C-alpha positions in Angstrom: -87.6 7.3 141.0 -90.8 6.5 139.1 -89.5 7.6 135.7 -86.7 6.0 133.7 -83.4 7.9 134.2 -81.9 10.0 131.4 -78.5 8.7 130.3 -75.9 10.6 128.3 -74.3 9.2 125.3 -70.9 8.9 127.0 -72.3 7.0 130.0 -71.1 3.7 131.3 -73.5 1.0 132.5 -72.7 -1.6 135.1 -74.7 -4.7 134.1 -75.0 -7.6 136.7 -76.4 -10.8 135.1 -77.6 -13.9 136.8 -79.1 -17.3 135.9 -82.3 -15.7 134.7 -80.7 -14.4 131.5 -79.3 -17.8 130.6 -82.4 -19.8 131.5 -84.1 -18.8 128.3 -81.2 -20.4 126.4 -82.0 -23.7 128.0 -79.5 -23.5 131.0 -81.2 -24.7 134.2 -81.0 -22.5 137.3 -80.3 -24.0 140.7 -82.9 -21.9 142.5 -85.8 -23.0 140.5 -88.1 -25.8 141.8 -87.1 -27.9 138.7 -83.5 -26.6 138.6 -80.4 -28.5 137.9 -79.0 -28.2 141.4 -82.1 -29.8 143.0 -80.6 -33.1 142.0 -77.4 -32.3 143.9 -76.8 -30.7 147.3 -74.7 -27.6 147.0 -72.4 -29.1 149.7 -71.8 -32.1 147.4 -70.8 -30.4 144.2 -69.9 -26.7 144.8 -67.6 -26.4 147.8 -63.8 -27.0 148.2 -64.7 -29.6 150.8 -66.9 -31.5 148.3 -63.9 -31.6 145.8 -61.6 -32.9 148.5 -64.2 -35.5 149.7 -65.4 -36.8 146.3 -63.6 -35.2 143.3 -65.1 -37.7 140.9 -68.6 -36.5 141.6 -67.6 -32.8 141.3 -65.7 -33.5 138.0 -68.8 -35.3 136.6 -71.1 -32.5 137.6 -69.2 -29.9 135.8 -68.3 -32.2 132.9 -72.1 -32.6 132.3 -72.7 -28.9 132.4 -69.7 -28.2 130.1 -70.9 -30.8 127.7 -74.4 -29.4 127.6 -73.1 -25.9 127.0 -70.9 -26.8 124.1 -73.2 -29.0 122.1 -75.5 -26.2 120.9 -76.7 -23.8 123.6 -76.8 -20.4 122.0 -77.2 -16.8 123.3 -80.8 -15.6 123.4 -82.3 -12.2 122.4 -81.5 -10.8 125.9 -77.8 -11.4 125.3 -78.0 -10.1 121.8 -79.8 -6.9 122.8 -77.0 -6.1 125.2 -74.6 -6.4 122.3 -76.8 -4.0 120.3 -76.8 -1.6 123.3 -73.0 -1.7 123.4 -72.9 0.0 120.1 -74.5 3.0 121.7 -73.1 3.0 125.3 -70.2 1.5 127.2 -71.5 -1.7 128.8 -69.6 -3.4 131.6 -71.0 -6.9 132.1 -70.3 -8.5 135.5 -71.9 -12.0 135.3 -72.5 -14.5 138.0 -73.0 -17.1 135.3 -70.3 -19.6 134.3 -71.5 -20.0 130.7 -69.9 -18.1 127.8 -73.1 -16.8 126.3 -72.3 -13.1 126.7 -68.9 -13.7 125.0 -70.5 -15.7 122.1 -73.1 -13.1 121.6 -70.4 -10.5 121.2 -70.1 -8.3 124.3 -66.5 -7.0 124.7 -66.3 -6.1 128.4 -67.1 -9.2 130.6 -66.0 -10.1 134.1 -66.8 -13.7 135.2 -67.0 -13.2 138.9 -67.9 -16.9 139.6 -65.5 -18.4 137.0 -65.9 -20.0 133.6 -67.1 -23.5 132.7 -64.8 -23.6 129.7 -61.7 -23.1 131.9 -59.8 -25.2 134.4 -57.0 -24.3 136.8 -54.2 -25.9 138.7 -54.9 -26.7 142.4 -51.4 -25.7 143.3 -51.1 -22.4 141.5 -54.2 -20.2 140.9 -52.5 -18.4 138.0 -52.2 -21.6 135.9 -55.6 -21.2 134.1 -56.3 -23.1 130.9 -59.0 -23.0 128.3 -60.8 -26.4 128.4 -63.9 -27.8 126.6 -63.4 -31.5 127.1 -64.2 -33.6 130.2 -61.8 -33.2 133.2 -60.8 -35.8 135.7 -58.0 -36.7 138.1 -55.7 -37.9 135.3 -55.4 -34.5 133.7 -52.4 -32.6 134.9 -51.6 -28.9 134.7 -49.5 -28.3 131.5 -47.4 -25.8 133.4 -46.5 -27.7 136.5 -48.0 -31.2 136.3 -50.3 -30.8 139.3 -53.9 -31.9 139.5 -56.5 -29.5 138.0 -60.0 -28.4 139.0 -62.9 -26.5 137.4 -62.2 -22.8 137.2 -65.3 -22.1 139.3 -65.7 -20.0 142.4 -67.3 -22.4 144.9 -69.3 -21.5 148.0 -66.9 -20.4 150.6 -64.4 -19.0 148.1 -63.8 -15.3 147.1 -65.3 -14.3 143.8 -62.8 -13.3 141.1 -61.7 -9.8 140.1 -63.5 -8.0 143.0 -61.1 -5.0 142.8 -61.8 -4.6 139.1 -65.5 -4.9 139.8 -65.4 -2.1 142.3 -63.4 0.0 139.8 -66.1 -0.6 137.2 -68.7 0.4 139.7 -66.9 3.7 140.5 -66.7 4.7 136.8 -70.3 3.6 135.9 -73.3 5.9 135.9 -76.1 3.3 136.1 -76.6 -0.1 137.8 -78.7 -2.7 136.0 -79.4 -6.1 137.5 -80.7 -8.8 135.1 -82.1 -12.2 136.0 -80.7 -12.5 139.5 -82.4 -13.3 142.8 -80.6 -10.9 145.0 -79.7 -13.8 147.4 -76.1 -14.6 146.6 -73.4 -12.2 148.1 -71.3 -10.3 147.3 -73.3 -9.8 144.0 -76.5 -9.1 145.9 -74.8 -6.2 147.6 -73.8 -4.3 144.4 -77.1 -2.4 144.3 -76.4 -1.1 147.8 -73.1 0.1 146.6 -74.7 2.1 143.8 -77.4 3.5 146.2 -74.6 4.8 148.5 -73.0 6.5 145.4 -76.4 8.0 144.6 -76.5 6.4 141.2 -79.7 5.1 139.6 -80.5 1.4 139.9 -82.7 -0.8 137.6 -84.0 -4.3 138.0 -84.9 -6.5 135.1 -86.2 -9.8 136.5 -89.0 -12.2 136.0 -90.1 -11.6 139.6 -89.1 -8.9 142.2 -85.8 -9.9 143.8 -85.0 -10.2 147.5 -83.6 -6.6 147.5 -86.3 -5.1 145.2 -86.7 -2.1 147.5 -83.3 -0.8 146.5 -84.1 -0.4 142.9 -85.4 2.9 141.4 -87.0 1.3 138.4 -88.0 -2.2 137.5 -89.3 -4.3 134.7 -90.6 -7.7 136.0 -90.8 -9.8 132.9 -88.8 -12.6 131.3 -85.2 -11.6 130.4 -85.7 -11.5 126.7 -88.7 -9.1 127.0 -87.3 -7.1 129.9 -83.9 -6.5 128.2 -85.6 -5.4 125.0 -87.8 -2.9 126.8 -84.8 -1.7 128.7 -82.8 -1.3 125.5 -85.6 0.7 123.8 -86.0 2.9 126.9 -82.2 3.6 127.1 -82.0 4.6 123.4 -85.2 6.7 123.7 -83.8 8.5 126.8 -80.2 9.2 125.8 -79.5 12.9 126.1 
């Protein structure tokens, strides 16, 4: 597909967002050469085994990220343009990011498949989830059962959250849009294949072509703020 797809006014759009959309708000990405995670091995801060082995390091890592998020990081124009687009179409945002920038910007339908930085949960009961903006350590106990708590984050080796709901959103959506993601982390990287199998159009908005670029029907390879604005303008122009 070399032309931009026509979308009807009652269409739903499945929007997958990754680190590239948050980077322009000042949040480092772990796959960049100068990224935040380059100072930490993934195995040391983002696996269940790391938490068992050295919980203090893992707590500190996420405390620092939470602190940075809550002391002034704001949504950028890419987040805000998705909110503008939501006034015209139904937008389902499925984000790999653990920040709250889509929510702060004003989007109403958001699934945090990798968890939320501003939430913690009990290590004994996954349903005991609590809103949390302060530092977390071993001394904090679950308000519901008194057990130790951990960041509400999907670590490597764990199953992402709300996968059944994500597949339901895909079934009812008419267009797949990937924003600021490398196409390297599964299962999110496989969503485009799911839409191709359903014969629904796919669009990539990314600074550079992703690992699975050949599965996209249309692409804008620019920074997120520019790419999302161009996408928003094209959508509005092509609504039937």
